[in-house]
N, C-alpha and C positions, 0 to 999 in steps of 0.2 A: 577906629572902631573895629571891633572884632565880630565876625559873623562865621557861623559854621553850618555845614549842611551834612546831614546823615541820610544815607540811602539804605533801606532794608527792602528785601523782596516783598512785592505786593501780591504775587501769585501764591496760590495755596502751597503751604509748606507742611511736609509730613515729618513726624519725629524720626530722626536718623538722617534726614537730608543734610547735605553740606550746602550752606548758603553763603553767598558773598556779601560781606558788609563793606560799605564804602563811606568814607568821611573826608571832608575837605574843610579847612579853616582858613579864613582870610585874616591876616594879622600883619601889622606894620613891621616886618622883619628888617633887621639891620645886623650885618655881620660883625661890626666893631672894627673892621679894617678900613673903612672909608673915612674921608675927612670932609668937613664942610667947606664952603667957598672961602672962609676965613682961615682955613688950615687946621681947624680944631678937630680933634677926634670925635666921631659920632659914636656914642656908646653902643655896645652890643645890646640887641633886643631880639632874642630868638625864642622860639618854642623849643624847650629842651626835652620834653617827654610827652608821649601820648599813651594813654591807657584806655583799654576797652573792657568793660565788664558786661557780661550777659547774665541776667538774673542774679546780680550781685557777685558773680565769680569772675575774676580777671581771666580773660581768654586771649588777650593780645596786648603787648606793650612794645614801645620802641623808643630808644634814646636818639635824640637829634643833635646835630652840631652845626657849625656855621655854614657848611656847604648845602644845607637843606634848602629846598625851593621856598620862595617867598610865601606861597599859599599851599602848604603841603597837602597832598592827596594820598590817602592810604586805602588799600583794598586788600582784604584777606578773607579766607574762608573759615567758618565755624560749623560744628555739627549742631543742628537744631534739635533740642531735646524736649522743650516745652515752651509755651507762650511766656513771655516775660520781657522786661525792659532791657534795652541795649543802651548802655551809658558810655559816652566818650568823655574823657577828661584830658585837657591839654594844660601843661604846666610850663612856664617860661621864666625868663629873666624878670627882674624888678617886681617880683610878687605876682606875676601874671598867672591866672587860673581861669579856665573856662570849661563849663560842663554843658553837655547837651545830650538828650536821650531820644529814643524812638522805641516803639513797641514792636516786637517780633511775635507774630501770631502763628502758632503751630497747631495743626490738627492731627488727630489720631496718634 
């Protein structure tokens, strides 16, 4: 089962402020390098890409590979310009896709 957590600032944000966006996803990651107890290869199952859009515009993306942590945590700054949705999208092997969003509230 996949779950994600997005953290956006709850304190008042003014237009022009740099804010930190944080996201973590829990996903059954598998590198593809391990074998089962029977010696069979365990197929790779990783998150390959994360994209963040702020008010519909891509503001951050990252490509991931086998060495990424089992539950990847990302933190990065963006310039707040106006209130709007912050949408995270994770894409992985075997057709995996997960989206989750939060609202960024900007004053002034």
